[in-house]
N, C-alpha and C positions, 0 to 999 in steps of 0.2 A: 554478819551478813551471811546468808545461806548460799551454798554453792548451787550452780545451775542444775547439776545432776540431781539434787535433792528437792528441787521445786516441782510442784504438781503441774501436770500438763492439762490443758483444757481440751474440749471436744474439737475446737477449731485447730489446735495444734496437731491433734491426731489426724484430722482430715487433711491438713497440709502435708503431713508425712505420707499418708495413704496416696494422695495425688502425686507426690514426687515418685513414689514407688510405681504407680501406674505409668508415669512418663518414662521411667527407666525400662519398663517392660517394652513399651512401644519403640523406644530407641534401640532396644536389643541389648541393654546392659544387664538385665536380669532374665533368668530362665523362668518359665511359668511356675515351676515348683518352688523356686526361691521366693518368687513374688507372693505366692499363697502363704508360705511360712511367715515372711516378714509382715504381711498385711495382718495376719492373725495376731502377731505380737504387738503391732502398732495399735490396733483397735482395743487391745486389752491393757495397754501401758497406762501407768498412772503418773509417772514422773518423766522429766526430760532425760534423765539418766537412762531410761529404758528406750526412749525414742531416738536419741542421738546416734547410737551404734547402728541403727537400721539403715541410716542414710550416710554414714560416715565414709563408706567406700565409693559413694556416688558423687559425681561433680555437682557443685552447688548451682552452677548455671550451665546452660547448654553450651557445648563446645562450639566455637565459631566455625561455621562451614566456609569453605573456600567460595568466594564470590565468582560466579561464572564469567563476569566481565573482566575480572583480574586475570583469569586464565587465558581468555581470548579477547584482548582489548580491541581488536580490529573488527569484530563482528558488528557492533552497532553502526559504525560509519559505513561499512559495506552494505548493511541492510538499508540504511538511509539512501545510499547511492543507488541501490537496486530498485528502490521505489521512485527516486527522483528522476532517473534517466527515462524510464518509460512514460512518466507523467509529462516530462518536458517534450519528448517526442510526440506524444499525443496532442499537446497544445500546439506544437509546431505544425503538425499535420492538419489540425483544424484551421490554423491561420492560413496555411497554404491553400487548403481547400476553399476557404471563403474568398481569398484574394483571386485565385484562378477562376472561381465561379463568377465573381464580379467582373473580372477582365473578360472572361468568355462571353458574358452577357453583353458587355459593351462591344466586343468584337462582332457579335452576332448583329447588333444594331448597325454597326458600321458597314458590315457586309450587305445587309438588306438595303441600307441607304445607297450604297454604291450600285447595287444591282438595279434598284428602282430608278435612280436618276442618271446613271452613266452606263451601266451594263446593258440595258435594253436597247440602246441605240445601235448596237452592233447586231448584224444578222447572223444567221447560222454559218454562213461561209466566210464571215469576217468582214463583209462589206459594210461600209459606214452608211448609216441612214442619216439623211439630213432632213431637218424639219422644214416642211412647206406649209403654207397656210391651210392646205387641205388635209394635212396629216403627215406622219413620217413615212414617206415612200422612198424606195431606193432610187437613186439618181442613175439614169441610164446614160452612159456616155456613148454616143454614137460616133463612130469613126467613118470618115468618108470612104466610100468604096474605091478600091483601086480602079484606075481607068481601063485596065485590060479586061475587067468584067463587063463592061458596057458594050 
């Protein structure tokens, strides 16, 4: 059985190595001049023995980056709380606005009813008007004149 280094590489194998070299440049693992040199060798390579050393010093998979949520685990709950509190206050304000508007409407109708049926029976000076068959006229109370005026 032949060793891997002596097996011939295909165009797809050369393209995979070239793509890995491009990723290494974008990750900052290779300088541009190293990339150009290695890319030239990769595209002219005929065996795996020529391709393998080009990527041997590069990691096979991307190095796992630190997850931001593992660094600051309290940010998502705080963000949810920062959104939930104003929404809850807005809903509460809307409910209070509707309830006070409805109650204010009923209070207005009660006031108008009181004014129409009971409030108009009082005069400007607070005298009570009593209803007579002819209409609501003030009742004049006459007091007898003192005898010394006669």
